[in-house]
PDB file of N, CA, C and O in Angstrom:
ATOM      1  N   MET A   1     -15.197 -15.559 -19.066  1.00  0.00           N
ATOM      2  CA  MET A   1     -14.930 -14.156 -19.315  1.00  0.00           C
ATOM      3  C   MET A   1     -15.208 -13.357 -18.048  1.00  0.00           C
ATOM      4  O   MET A   1     -16.035 -13.739 -17.219  1.00  0.00           O
ATOM      5  N   ALA A   2     -14.507 -12.254 -17.920  1.00  0.00           N
ATOM      6  CA  ALA A   2     -14.671 -11.395 -16.745  1.00  0.00           C
ATOM      7  C   ALA A   2     -14.412  -9.947 -17.134  1.00  0.00           C
ATOM      8  O   ALA A   2     -13.786  -9.657 -18.153  1.00  0.00           O
ATOM      9  N   ILE A   3     -14.908  -9.053 -16.299  1.00  0.00           N
ATOM     10  CA  ILE A   3     -14.611  -7.630 -16.441  1.00  0.00           C
ATOM     11  C   ILE A   3     -13.797  -7.237 -15.221  1.00  0.00           C
ATOM     12  O   ILE A   3     -14.267  -7.365 -14.091  1.00  0.00           O
ATOM     13  N   ARG A   4     -12.588  -6.761 -15.443  1.00  0.00           N
ATOM     14  CA  ARG A   4     -11.708  -6.324 -14.354  1.00  0.00           C
ATOM     15  C   ARG A   4     -11.625  -4.798 -14.353  1.00  0.00           C
ATOM     16  O   ARG A   4     -11.621  -4.158 -15.405  1.00  0.00           O
ATOM     17  N   TYR A   5     -11.561  -4.241 -13.163  1.00  0.00           N
ATOM     18  CA  TYR A   5     -11.365  -2.796 -13.004  1.00  0.00           C
ATOM     19  C   TYR A   5      -9.984  -2.611 -12.418  1.00  0.00           C
ATOM     20  O   TYR A   5      -9.689  -3.115 -11.334  1.00  0.00           O
ATOM     21  N   ARG A   6      -9.126  -1.882 -13.138  1.00  0.00           N
ATOM     22  CA  ARG A   6      -7.735  -1.728 -12.733  1.00  0.00           C
ATOM     23  C   ARG A   6      -7.356  -0.253 -12.814  1.00  0.00           C
ATOM     24  O   ARG A   6      -7.738   0.446 -13.752  1.00  0.00           O
ATOM     25  N   CYS A   7      -6.595   0.214 -11.811  1.00  0.00           N
ATOM     26  CA  CYS A   7      -6.134   1.602 -11.804  1.00  0.00           C
ATOM     27  C   CYS A   7      -5.158   1.807 -12.952  1.00  0.00           C
ATOM     28  O   CYS A   7      -4.204   1.047 -13.117  1.00  0.00           O
ATOM     29  N   ARG A   8      -5.403   2.824 -13.726  1.00  0.00           N
ATOM     30  CA  ARG A   8      -4.547   3.090 -14.884  1.00  0.00           C
ATOM     31  C   ARG A   8      -3.198   3.662 -14.495  1.00  0.00           C
ATOM     32  O   ARG A   8      -2.297   3.726 -15.331  1.00  0.00           O
ATOM     33  N   HIS A   9      -3.035   4.081 -13.242  1.00  0.00           N
ATOM     34  CA  HIS A   9      -1.772   4.668 -12.803  1.00  0.00           C
ATOM     35  C   HIS A   9      -0.896   3.671 -12.051  1.00  0.00           C
ATOM     36  O   HIS A   9       0.268   3.487 -12.407  1.00  0.00           O
ATOM     37  N   CYS A  10      -1.436   3.022 -11.015  1.00  0.00           N
ATOM     38  CA  CYS A  10      -0.628   2.104 -10.202  1.00  0.00           C
ATOM     39  C   CYS A  10      -0.894   0.640 -10.541  1.00  0.00           C
ATOM     40  O   CYS A  10      -0.223  -0.249 -10.015  1.00  0.00           O
ATOM     41  N   GLU A  11      -1.865   0.382 -11.413  1.00  0.00           N
ATOM     42  CA  GLU A  11      -2.222  -0.951 -11.896  1.00  0.00           C
ATOM     43  C   GLU A  11      -2.757  -1.884 -10.812  1.00  0.00           C
ATOM     44  O   GLU A  11      -2.718  -3.104 -10.975  1.00  0.00           O
ATOM     45  N   THR A  12      -3.256  -1.325  -9.707  1.00  0.00           N
ATOM     46  CA  THR A  12      -3.905  -2.120  -8.678  1.00  0.00           C
ATOM     47  C   THR A  12      -5.260  -2.585  -9.190  1.00  0.00           C
ATOM     48  O   THR A  12      -6.004  -1.799  -9.779  1.00  0.00           O
ATOM     49  N   GLU A  13      -5.587  -3.853  -8.972  1.00  0.00           N
ATOM     50  CA  GLU A  13      -6.906  -4.335  -9.356  1.00  0.00           C
ATOM     51  C   GLU A  13      -7.917  -3.846  -8.326  1.00  0.00           C
ATOM     52  O   GLU A  13      -7.797  -4.146  -7.138  1.00  0.00           O
ATOM     53  N   ILE A  14      -8.902  -3.100  -8.780  1.00  0.00           N
ATOM     54  CA  ILE A  14      -9.896  -2.482  -7.902  1.00  0.00           C
ATOM     55  C   ILE A  14     -11.082  -3.415  -7.689  1.00  0.00           C
ATOM     56  O   ILE A  14     -11.644  -3.468  -6.595  1.00  0.00           O
ATOM     57  N   GLY A  15     -11.460  -4.139  -8.719  1.00  0.00           N
ATOM     58  CA  GLY A  15     -12.592  -5.044  -8.616  1.00  0.00           C
ATOM     59  C   GLY A  15     -12.666  -5.949  -9.819  1.00  0.00           C
ATOM     60  O   GLY A  15     -11.938  -5.789 -10.799  1.00  0.00           O
ATOM     61  N   ARG A  16     -13.591  -6.928  -9.715  1.00  0.00           N
ATOM     62  CA  ARG A  16     -13.709  -7.904 -10.793  1.00  0.00           C
ATOM     63  C   ARG A  16     -15.127  -8.453 -10.816  1.00  0.00           C
ATOM     64  O   ARG A  16     -15.667  -8.849  -9.783  1.00  0.00           O
ATOM     65  N   LEU A  17     -15.725  -8.473 -12.000  1.00  0.00           N
ATOM     66  CA  LEU A  17     -17.007  -9.133 -12.215  1.00  0.00           C
ATOM     67  C   LEU A  17     -16.699 -10.455 -12.909  1.00  0.00           C
ATOM     68  O   LEU A  17     -16.012 -10.455 -13.930  1.00  0.00           O
ATOM     69  N   PRO A  18     -17.179 -11.573 -12.393  1.00  0.00           N
ATOM     70  CA  PRO A  18     -16.794 -12.868 -12.943  1.00  0.00           C
ATOM     71  C   PRO A  18     -17.393 -13.187 -14.310  1.00  0.00           C
ATOM     72  O   PRO A  18     -17.133 -14.261 -14.853  1.00  0.00           O
ATOM     73  N   PHE A  19     -18.169 -12.303 -14.864  1.00  0.00           N
ATOM     74  CA  PHE A  19     -18.778 -12.534 -16.168  1.00  0.00           C
ATOM     75  C   PHE A  19     -18.742 -11.235 -16.945  1.00  0.00           C
ATOM     76  O   PHE A  19     -18.607 -10.160 -16.360  1.00  0.00           O
ATOM     77  N   GLY A  20     -18.861 -11.326 -18.230  1.00  0.00           N
ATOM     78  CA  GLY A  20     -18.925 -10.116 -19.044  1.00  0.00           C
ATOM     79  C   GLY A  20     -17.868 -10.090 -20.121  1.00  0.00           C
ATOM     80  O   GLY A  20     -16.969 -10.930 -20.161  1.00  0.00           O
ATOM     81  N   SER A  21     -17.994  -9.105 -20.996  1.00  0.00           N
ATOM     82  CA  SER A  21     -17.079  -8.930 -22.120  1.00  0.00           C
ATOM     83  C   SER A  21     -16.820  -7.442 -22.301  1.00  0.00           C
ATOM     84  O   SER A  21     -17.390  -6.614 -21.590  1.00  0.00           O
ATOM     85  N   ALA A  22     -15.966  -7.109 -23.244  1.00  0.00           N
ATOM     86  CA  ALA A  22     -15.662  -5.704 -23.523  1.00  0.00           C
ATOM     87  C   ALA A  22     -16.924  -4.967 -23.988  1.00  0.00           C
ATOM     88  O   ALA A  22     -17.135  -3.811 -23.622  1.00  0.00           O
ATOM     89  N   ASP A  23     -17.749  -5.622 -24.779  1.00  0.00           N
ATOM     90  CA  ASP A  23     -18.996  -4.988 -25.237  1.00  0.00           C
ATOM     91  C   ASP A  23     -19.929  -4.706 -24.067  1.00  0.00           C
ATOM     92  O   ASP A  23     -20.553  -3.647 -24.005  1.00  0.00           O
ATOM     93  N   GLU A  24     -20.023  -5.656 -23.142  1.00  0.00           N
ATOM     94  CA  GLU A  24     -20.873  -5.448 -21.967  1.00  0.00           C
ATOM     95  C   GLU A  24     -20.317  -4.359 -21.067  1.00  0.00           C
ATOM     96  O   GLU A  24     -21.078  -3.578 -20.496  1.00  0.00           O
ATOM     97  N   ALA A  25     -18.993  -4.299 -20.932  1.00  0.00           N
ATOM     98  CA  ALA A  25     -18.369  -3.241 -20.124  1.00  0.00           C
ATOM     99  C   ALA A  25     -18.673  -1.875 -20.729  1.00  0.00           C
ATOM    100  O   ALA A  25     -18.997  -0.931 -20.009  1.00  0.00           O
ATOM    101  N   ARG A  26     -18.568  -1.770 -22.054  1.00  0.00           N
ATOM    102  CA  ARG A  26     -18.856  -0.506 -22.734  1.00  0.00           C
ATOM    103  C   ARG A  26     -20.314  -0.101 -22.499  1.00  0.00           C
ATOM    104  O   ARG A  26     -20.606   1.071 -22.260  1.00  0.00           O
ATOM    105  N   THR A  27     -21.211  -1.060 -22.566  1.00  0.00           N
ATOM    106  CA  THR A  27     -22.630  -0.784 -22.348  1.00  0.00           C
ATOM    107  C   THR A  27     -22.890  -0.376 -20.906  1.00  0.00           C
ATOM    108  O   THR A  27     -23.624   0.580 -20.658  1.00  0.00           O
ATOM    109  N   LEU A  28     -22.291  -1.097 -19.941  1.00  0.00           N
ATOM    110  CA  LEU A  28     -22.465  -0.767 -18.527  1.00  0.00           C
ATOM    111  C   LEU A  28     -21.985   0.644 -18.209  1.00  0.00           C
ATOM    112  O   LEU A  28     -22.606   1.360 -17.424  1.00  0.00           O
ATOM    113  N   LEU A  29     -20.875   1.034 -18.824  1.00  0.00           N
ATOM    114  CA  LEU A  29     -20.288   2.345 -18.556  1.00  0.00           C
ATOM    115  C   LEU A  29     -20.847   3.435 -19.462  1.00  0.00           C
ATOM    116  O   LEU A  29     -20.504   4.608 -19.318  1.00  0.00           O
ATOM    117  N   ARG A  30     -21.708   3.042 -20.396  1.00  0.00           N
ATOM    118  CA  ARG A  30     -22.330   3.989 -21.339  1.00  0.00           C
ATOM    119  C   ARG A  30     -21.282   4.778 -22.120  1.00  0.00           C
ATOM    120  O   ARG A  30     -21.343   6.005 -22.209  1.00  0.00           O
ATOM    121  N   LEU A  31     -20.332   4.054 -22.676  1.00  0.00           N
ATOM    122  CA  LEU A  31     -19.261   4.675 -23.454  1.00  0.00           C
ATOM    123  C   LEU A  31     -19.502   4.455 -24.938  1.00  0.00           C
ATOM    124  O   LEU A  31     -20.051   3.432 -25.348  1.00  0.00           O
ATOM    125  N   GLY A  32     -19.083   5.429 -25.739  1.00  0.00           N
ATOM    126  CA  GLY A  32     -19.091   5.275 -27.183  1.00  0.00           C
ATOM    127  C   GLY A  32     -17.867   4.484 -27.618  1.00  0.00           C
ATOM    128  O   GLY A  32     -17.008   4.160 -26.798  1.00  0.00           O
ATOM    129  N   GLU A  33     -17.786   4.177 -28.902  1.00  0.00           N
ATOM    130  CA  GLU A  33     -16.665   3.385 -29.432  1.00  0.00           C
ATOM    131  C   GLU A  33     -15.314   4.025 -29.139  1.00  0.00           C
ATOM    132  O   GLU A  33     -14.395   3.346 -28.680  1.00  0.00           O
ATOM    133  N   GLU A  34     -15.182   5.332 -29.401  1.00  0.00           N
ATOM    134  CA  GLU A  34     -13.898   6.009 -29.201  1.00  0.00           C
ATOM    135  C   GLU A  34     -13.504   6.046 -27.730  1.00  0.00           C
ATOM    136  O   GLU A  34     -12.343   5.815 -27.391  1.00  0.00           O
ATOM    137  N   GLU A  35     -14.461   6.335 -26.858  1.00  0.00           N
ATOM    138  CA  GLU A  35     -14.172   6.353 -25.427  1.00  0.00           C
ATOM    139  C   GLU A  35     -13.802   4.961 -24.932  1.00  0.00           C
ATOM    140  O   GLU A  35     -12.895   4.808 -24.114  1.00  0.00           O
ATOM    141  N   ALA A  36     -14.501   3.955 -25.427  1.00  0.00           N
ATOM    142  CA  ALA A  36     -14.237   2.585 -25.006  1.00  0.00           C
ATOM    143  C   ALA A  36     -12.820   2.166 -25.372  1.00  0.00           C
ATOM    144  O   ALA A  36     -12.166   1.466 -24.599  1.00  0.00           O
ATOM    145  N   GLU A  37     -12.338   2.579 -26.531  1.00  0.00           N
ATOM    146  CA  GLU A  37     -10.979   2.238 -26.942  1.00  0.00           C
ATOM    147  C   GLU A  37      -9.944   2.793 -25.968  1.00  0.00           C
ATOM    148  O   GLU A  37      -8.892   2.188 -25.760  1.00  0.00           O
ATOM    149  N   GLU A  38     -10.245   3.948 -25.371  1.00  0.00           N
ATOM    150  CA  GLU A  38      -9.317   4.574 -24.438  1.00  0.00           C
ATOM    151  C   GLU A  38      -9.339   3.912 -23.058  1.00  0.00           C
ATOM    152  O   GLU A  38      -8.302   3.828 -22.400  1.00  0.00           O
ATOM    153  N   PHE A  39     -10.504   3.442 -22.617  1.00  0.00           N
ATOM    154  CA  PHE A  39     -10.653   2.964 -21.245  1.00  0.00           C
ATOM    155  C   PHE A  39     -10.806   1.456 -21.095  1.00  0.00           C
ATOM    156  O   PHE A  39     -10.610   0.936 -19.996  1.00  0.00           O
ATOM    157  N   ILE A  40     -11.146   0.742 -22.151  1.00  0.00           N
ATOM    158  CA  ILE A  40     -11.396  -0.698 -22.045  1.00  0.00           C
ATOM    159  C   ILE A  40     -10.415  -1.454 -22.934  1.00  0.00           C
ATOM    160  O   ILE A  40     -10.324  -1.209 -24.137  1.00  0.00           O
ATOM    161  N   LEU A  41      -9.688  -2.376 -22.318  1.00  0.00           N
ATOM    162  CA  LEU A  41      -8.758  -3.235 -23.041  1.00  0.00           C
ATOM    163  C   LEU A  41      -9.348  -4.639 -23.089  1.00  0.00           C
ATOM    164  O   LEU A  41      -9.821  -5.148 -22.073  1.00  0.00           O
ATOM    165  N   GLU A  42      -9.323  -5.263 -24.255  1.00  0.00           N
ATOM    166  CA  GLU A  42      -9.849  -6.614 -24.388  1.00  0.00           C
ATOM    167  C   GLU A  42      -8.691  -7.589 -24.500  1.00  0.00           C
ATOM    168  O   GLU A  42      -7.832  -7.451 -25.370  1.00  0.00           O
ATOM    169  N   GLY A  43      -8.674  -8.578 -23.611  1.00  0.00           N
ATOM    170  CA  GLY A  43      -7.621  -9.580 -23.613  1.00  0.00           C
ATOM    171  C   GLY A  43      -7.902 -10.681 -24.615  1.00  0.00           C
ATOM    172  O   GLY A  43      -9.019 -10.812 -25.115  1.00  0.00           O
ATOM    173  N   GLU A  44      -6.880 -11.469 -24.904  1.00  0.00           N
ATOM    174  CA  GLU A  44      -7.023 -12.565 -25.856  1.00  0.00           C
ATOM    175  C   GLU A  44      -8.005 -13.622 -25.355  1.00  0.00           C
ATOM    176  O   GLU A  44      -8.627 -14.322 -26.153  1.00  0.00           O
ATOM    177  N   ASP A  45      -8.144 -13.735 -24.034  1.00  0.00           N
ATOM    178  CA  ASP A  45      -9.036 -14.724 -23.443  1.00  0.00           C
ATOM    179  C   ASP A  45     -10.482 -14.245 -23.366  1.00  0.00           C
ATOM    180  O   ASP A  45     -11.340 -14.952 -22.838  1.00  0.00           O
ATOM    181  N   GLY A  46     -10.763 -13.038 -23.894  1.00  0.00           N
ATOM    182  CA  GLY A  46     -12.112 -12.501 -23.885  1.00  0.00           C
ATOM    183  C   GLY A  46     -12.424 -11.627 -22.685  1.00  0.00           C
ATOM    184  O   GLY A  46     -13.482 -11.000 -22.631  1.00  0.00           O
ATOM    185  N   ASP A  47     -11.503 -11.579 -21.713  1.00  0.00           N
ATOM    186  CA  ASP A  47     -11.698 -10.716 -20.558  1.00  0.00           C
ATOM    187  C   ASP A  47     -11.552  -9.252 -20.961  1.00  0.00           C
ATOM    188  O   ASP A  47     -10.825  -8.919 -21.897  1.00  0.00           O
ATOM    189  N   ALA A  48     -12.247  -8.397 -20.247  1.00  0.00           N
ATOM    190  CA  ALA A  48     -12.153  -6.954 -20.486  1.00  0.00           C
ATOM    191  C   ALA A  48     -11.550  -6.303 -19.252  1.00  0.00           C
ATOM    192  O   ALA A  48     -11.908  -6.650 -18.126  1.00  0.00           O
ATOM    193  N   THR A  49     -10.637  -5.360 -19.459  1.00  0.00           N
ATOM    194  CA  THR A  49     -10.052  -4.605 -18.359  1.00  0.00           C
ATOM    195  C   THR A  49     -10.439  -3.151 -18.533  1.00  0.00           C
ATOM    196  O   THR A  49     -10.116  -2.526 -19.543  1.00  0.00           O
ATOM    197  N   VAL A  50     -11.135  -2.616 -17.538  1.00  0.00           N
ATOM    198  CA  VAL A  50     -11.546  -1.217 -17.549  1.00  0.00           C
ATOM    199  C   VAL A  50     -10.493  -0.433 -16.776  1.00  0.00           C
ATOM    200  O   VAL A  50     -10.251  -0.691 -15.597  1.00  0.00           O
ATOM    201  N   GLN A  51      -9.875   0.524 -17.452  1.00  0.00           N
ATOM    202  CA  GLN A  51      -8.863   1.351 -16.806  1.00  0.00           C
ATOM    203  C   GLN A  51      -9.556   2.529 -16.126  1.00  0.00           C
ATOM    204  O   GLN A  51     -10.196   3.353 -16.780  1.00  0.00           O
ATOM    205  N   CYS A  52      -9.420   2.593 -14.811  1.00  0.00           N
ATOM    206  CA  CYS A  52     -10.026   3.672 -14.037  1.00  0.00           C
ATOM    207  C   CYS A  52      -8.995   4.186 -13.043  1.00  0.00           C
ATOM    208  O   CYS A  52      -7.798   4.093 -13.312  1.00  0.00           O
ATOM    209  N   ILE A  53      -9.410   4.717 -11.926  1.00  0.00           N
ATOM    210  CA  ILE A  53      -8.468   5.273 -10.963  1.00  0.00           C
ATOM    211  C   ILE A  53      -8.858   4.828  -9.554  1.00  0.00           C
ATOM    212  O   ILE A  53     -10.035   4.849  -9.196  1.00  0.00           O
ATOM    213  N   CYS A  54      -7.869   4.429  -8.759  1.00  0.00           N
ATOM    214  CA  CYS A  54      -8.128   4.010  -7.382  1.00  0.00           C
ATOM    215  C   CYS A  54      -8.163   5.245  -6.471  1.00  0.00           C
ATOM    216  O   CYS A  54      -7.775   6.341  -6.875  1.00  0.00           O
ATOM    217  N   LYS A  55      -8.631   5.047  -5.250  1.00  0.00           N
ATOM    218  CA  LYS A  55      -8.762   6.163  -4.308  1.00  0.00           C
ATOM    219  C   LYS A  55      -7.411   6.805  -3.993  1.00  0.00           C
ATOM    220  O   LYS A  55      -7.318   8.029  -3.898  1.00  0.00           O
ATOM    221  N   ASP A  56      -6.368   5.993  -3.832  1.00  0.00           N
ATOM    222  CA  ASP A  56      -5.046   6.542  -3.500  1.00  0.00           C
ATOM    223  C   ASP A  56      -4.512   7.445  -4.613  1.00  0.00           C
ATOM    224  O   ASP A  56      -4.002   8.534  -4.347  1.00  0.00           O
ATOM    225  N   CYS A  57      -4.632   6.989  -5.847  1.00  0.00           N
ATOM    226  CA  CYS A  57      -4.152   7.800  -6.969  1.00  0.00           C
ATOM    227  C   CYS A  57      -5.028   9.033  -7.157  1.00  0.00           C
ATOM    228  O   CYS A  57      -4.527  10.097  -7.521  1.00  0.00           O
ATOM    229  N   GLU A  58      -6.317   8.903  -6.916  1.00  0.00           N
ATOM    230  CA  GLU A  58      -7.209  10.058  -7.021  1.00  0.00           C
ATOM    231  C   GLU A  58      -6.833  11.125  -5.995  1.00  0.00           C
ATOM    232  O   GLU A  58      -6.844  12.315  -6.307  1.00  0.00           O
ATOM    233  N   GLN A  59      -6.502  10.706  -4.776  1.00  0.00           N
ATOM    234  CA  GLN A  59      -6.082  11.658  -3.747  1.00  0.00           C
ATOM    235  C   GLN A  59      -4.770  12.334  -4.137  1.00  0.00           C
ATOM    236  O   GLN A  59      -4.601  13.534  -3.915  1.00  0.00           O
ATOM    237  N   SER A  60      -3.847  11.579  -4.711  1.00  0.00           N
ATOM    238  CA  SER A  60      -2.577  12.159  -5.161  1.00  0.00           C
ATOM    239  C   SER A  60      -2.808  13.195  -6.253  1.00  0.00           C
ATOM    240  O   SER A  60      -2.180  14.254  -6.254  1.00  0.00           O
ATOM    241  N   LEU A  61      -3.711  12.889  -7.185  1.00  0.00           N
ATOM    242  CA  LEU A  61      -4.008  13.844  -8.251  1.00  0.00           C
ATOM    243  C   LEU A  61      -4.689  15.095  -7.704  1.00  0.00           C
ATOM    244  O   LEU A  61      -4.487  16.194  -8.223  1.00  0.00           O
ATOM    245  N   ASP A  62      -5.492  14.929  -6.661  1.00  0.00           N
ATOM    246  CA  ASP A  62      -6.114  16.100  -6.028  1.00  0.00           C
ATOM    247  C   ASP A  62      -5.062  17.006  -5.400  1.00  0.00           C
ATOM    248  O   ASP A  62      -5.162  18.231  -5.465  1.00  0.00           O
ATOM    249  N   ARG A  63      -4.055  16.390  -4.793  1.00  0.00           N
ATOM    250  CA  ARG A  63      -2.988  17.170  -4.141  1.00  0.00           C
ATOM    251  C   ARG A  63      -1.998  17.753  -5.146  1.00  0.00           C
ATOM    252  O   ARG A  63      -1.460  18.840  -4.938  1.00  0.00           O
ATOM    253  N   PHE A  64      -1.764  17.026  -6.232  1.00  0.00           N
ATOM    254  CA  PHE A  64      -0.776  17.454  -7.237  1.00  0.00           C
ATOM    255  C   PHE A  64      -1.429  17.470  -8.622  1.00  0.00           C
ATOM    256  O   PHE A  64      -1.204  16.553  -9.413  1.00  0.00           O
ATOM    257  N   PRO A  65      -2.221  18.480  -8.926  1.00  0.00           N
ATOM    258  CA  PRO A  65      -2.954  18.515 -10.198  1.00  0.00           C
ATOM    259  C   PRO A  65      -2.060  18.529 -11.438  1.00  0.00           C
ATOM    260  O   PRO A  65      -2.535  18.221 -12.532  1.00  0.00           O
ATOM    261  N   ASP A  66      -0.804  18.871 -11.299  1.00  0.00           N
ATOM    262  CA  ASP A  66       0.107  18.847 -12.452  1.00  0.00           C
ATOM    263  C   ASP A  66       0.296  17.431 -12.997  1.00  0.00           C
ATOM    264  O   ASP A  66       0.687  17.256 -14.151  1.00  0.00           O
ATOM    265  N   TYR A  67       0.020  16.429 -12.175  1.00  0.00           N
ATOM    266  CA  TYR A  67       0.154  15.040 -12.618  1.00  0.00           C
ATOM    267  C   TYR A  67      -0.811  14.704 -13.752  1.00  0.00           C
ATOM    268  O   TYR A  67      -0.564  13.770 -14.515  1.00  0.00           O
ATOM    269  N   TYR A  68      -1.909  15.456 -13.873  1.00  0.00           N
ATOM    270  CA  TYR A  68      -2.867  15.191 -14.939  1.00  0.00           C
ATOM    271  C   TYR A  68      -2.230  15.311 -16.320  1.00  0.00           C
ATOM    272  O   TYR A  68      -2.694  14.676 -17.267  1.00  0.00           O
ATOM    273  N   SER A  69      -1.204  16.093 -16.446  1.00  0.00           N
ATOM    274  CA  SER A  69      -0.559  16.268 -17.748  1.00  0.00           C
ATOM    275  C   SER A  69       0.322  15.075 -18.128  1.00  0.00           C
ATOM    276  O   SER A  69       0.771  14.981 -19.271  1.00  0.00           O
ATOM    277  N   LEU A  70       0.573  14.166 -17.186  1.00  0.00           N
ATOM    278  CA  LEU A  70       1.429  13.008 -17.428  1.00  0.00           C
ATOM    279  C   LEU A  70       0.570  11.774 -17.685  1.00  0.00           C
ATOM    280  O   LEU A  70      -0.420  11.539 -16.992  1.00  0.00           O
ATOM    281  N   GLN A  71       0.956  10.995 -18.680  1.00  0.00           N
ATOM    282  CA  GLN A  71       0.231   9.750 -18.980  1.00  0.00           C
ATOM    283  C   GLN A  71       0.447   8.728 -17.866  1.00  0.00           C
ATOM    284  O   GLN A  71      -0.504   8.082 -17.425  1.00  0.00           O
ATOM    285  N   LYS A  72       1.666   8.580 -17.420  1.00  0.00           N
ATOM    286  CA  LYS A  72       2.019   7.605 -16.382  1.00  0.00           C
ATOM    287  C   LYS A  72       2.946   8.299 -15.410  1.00  0.00           C
ATOM    288  O   LYS A  72       4.092   8.584 -15.757  1.00  0.00           O
ATOM    289  N   TRP A  73       2.482   8.581 -14.194  1.00  0.00           N
ATOM    290  CA  TRP A  73       3.308   9.329 -13.255  1.00  0.00           C
ATOM    291  C   TRP A  73       3.865   8.467 -12.142  1.00  0.00           C
ATOM    292  O   TRP A  73       4.639   8.972 -11.328  1.00  0.00           O
ATOM    293  N   LEU A  74       3.515   7.201 -12.062  1.00  0.00           N
ATOM    294  CA  LEU A  74       4.122   6.281 -11.107  1.00  0.00           C
ATOM    295  C   LEU A  74       5.078   5.389 -11.875  1.00  0.00           C
ATOM    296  O   LEU A  74       4.725   4.866 -12.932  1.00  0.00           O
ATOM    297  N   GLN A  75       6.254   5.214 -11.370  1.00  0.00           N
ATOM    298  CA  GLN A  75       7.247   4.364 -12.058  1.00  0.00           C
ATOM    299  C   GLN A  75       7.372   3.013 -11.407  1.00  0.00           C
ATOM    300  O   GLN A  75       8.158   2.180 -11.858  1.00  0.00           O
TER     301      GLN A  75
END
């Protein structure tokens, strides 16, 4: 099992912990059940993917704040 950190916009893998589960990711990030459902995806193999934002996408959102209203702004 592993915990992966992936940008929710461009889907670039930001990092990876070689151990862990969705429950451990939720605990590490101090998220409640509802928040965890939004940010943590659990794969069939037991791996957890934490959806976050990479530096490049964060800079783009800083320059173009209207992008916040879009769920997916990169095609």
